[in-house]
C-alpha positions as CSV (number, residue, x, y, z in Angstrom):
1,M,-38.1,43.5,-22.3
2,N,-37.7,40.0,-23.6
3,T,-36.4,37.5,-21.0
4,A,-36.4,34.5,-23.3
5,H,-32.7,34.8,-24.0
6,V,-31.6,35.1,-20.3
7,A,-29.8,31.9,-19.2
8,A,-31.0,30.2,-16.1
9,P,-28.6,30.4,-13.1
10,L,-26.3,27.4,-12.8
11,T,-26.8,25.1,-9.9
12,V,-23.5,24.1,-8.4
13,K,-23.5,20.8,-6.5
14,P,-21.2,20.4,-3.5
15,W,-18.0,18.4,-4.2
16,Y,-19.1,15.3,-2.4
17,R,-22.1,15.0,-4.8
18,E,-19.9,14.8,-7.8
19,P,-18.6,11.4,-9.0
20,W,-15.1,12.4,-10.0
21,P,-13.6,13.2,-6.6
22,W,-14.7,9.8,-5.3
23,F,-13.3,8.1,-8.4
24,L,-9.9,9.9,-8.0
25,M,-9.8,9.0,-4.2
26,A,-10.6,5.4,-4.8
27,G,-7.1,4.4,-5.9
28,P,-5.2,5.8,-2.9
29,F,-7.9,4.4,-0.6
30,L,-7.6,0.9,-2.1
31,A,-3.8,1.1,-1.7
32,V,-4.1,1.9,2.0
33,V,-6.5,-1.0,2.5
34,G,-4.2,-3.3,0.6
35,C,-1.2,-2.2,2.7
36,A,-3.2,-2.8,5.9
37,I,-4.1,-6.3,4.8
38,T,-0.5,-7.0,3.8
39,I,0.8,-5.8,7.2
40,Y,-1.9,-7.9,9.0
41,F,-0.9,-11.1,7.1
42,A,2.8,-10.4,7.6
43,Y,2.4,-10.2,11.4
44,T,-0.2,-13.0,11.9
45,Q,0.8,-15.6,9.3
46,F,4.6,-15.2,8.8
47,G,5.9,-13.4,12.0
48,N,6.8,-16.5,13.9
49,Q,8.7,-18.5,11.3
50,P,12.0,-19.6,12.7
51,I,15.2,-19.3,10.8
52,V,16.2,-22.8,9.5
53,E,19.5,-24.4,10.3
54,G,22.4,-23.5,8.1
55,V,21.5,-19.9,7.4
56,V,22.8,-16.6,8.8
57,K,20.7,-13.5,9.4
58,R,22.5,-10.3,8.8
59,G,20.1,-7.4,9.4
60,L,17.1,-8.1,7.3
61,V,19.0,-10.4,4.9
62,I,19.0,-14.2,5.4
63,E,21.8,-15.9,3.6
64,P,23.0,-19.6,3.6
65,A,25.8,-20.1,6.0
66,D,28.9,-21.2,4.0
67,P,31.7,-22.1,6.4
68,A,34.3,-21.7,3.6
69,A,33.4,-18.1,3.0
70,T,33.7,-16.9,6.6
71,P,36.8,-14.9,7.5
72,A,37.7,-17.2,10.4
73,A,38.0,-20.2,8.0
74,R,40.6,-18.5,5.7
């Protein structure tokens, strides 16, 4: 019998030895790191900024206070 035409068995590497899973996971991982850095800066650098005089805070929106536009002034 001639065994020259028999193919060698394929060696299958585990998934963590392949480059493509790491390449595909890099984008979401970098997004998580960027989000964590943004949250850190938001709390440490900009968390204690006072609202300046002449503005009104309604929920998360800060608007200039216009006394002519208030319902009590009409």
